Phi, psi and omega in degrees: 000320180299320179296321180293317178298320176298321178297317178299318177298320180293322176296314179301315179298318180298319179293314182292327181277352184291117179258347185248319186256070185299123179292135175281098189299319181296317177295319178301314180296317179301319179291322177300320178294314180302326181267005176077019180267352182209145178262168177294326177296317178295325176297318179295319176299320180295325180297338179279349179282142179257128178091149182298318182300315179296322179293318180295316177301318180296314179302312183288334174296329175287313183298326181294344179270352183272169174301119188302314185289321176295320180296317179300312182301312181291322181295324175301318179293318178299313181296322177299317181290340182248024180058036181253025181301330180296328178290320177299311183298319180296315179294321178295320178298317179296318180297315180296321180295331179274357180076022179247039184270015180296335181254004182294129173250149172284160178303319181296318180298321184287340181275329182285000000 
């Protein structure tokens, strides 16, 4: 579980540090709702946040309260659907470098 939480933190950092591939937050939120990782009420709360950074922090504060392994699996699918595979790859590389790659799934495995 600790490794998964670290992976979630790494994904969040990858999104926040991204200067070139700006994540489409609205599309990301719609996918999170579709996969059951966020409710419509949480979406409305997120809409009150100003700026992309605040919205991303809010989204991940929600994700951190969910079952970590289920969240990782679904988040991989969400990121794949929103062209966020580079965030998955970056977080997986960090996990592997730390020697915590026992739970690493390839993007293809997580989609099947």
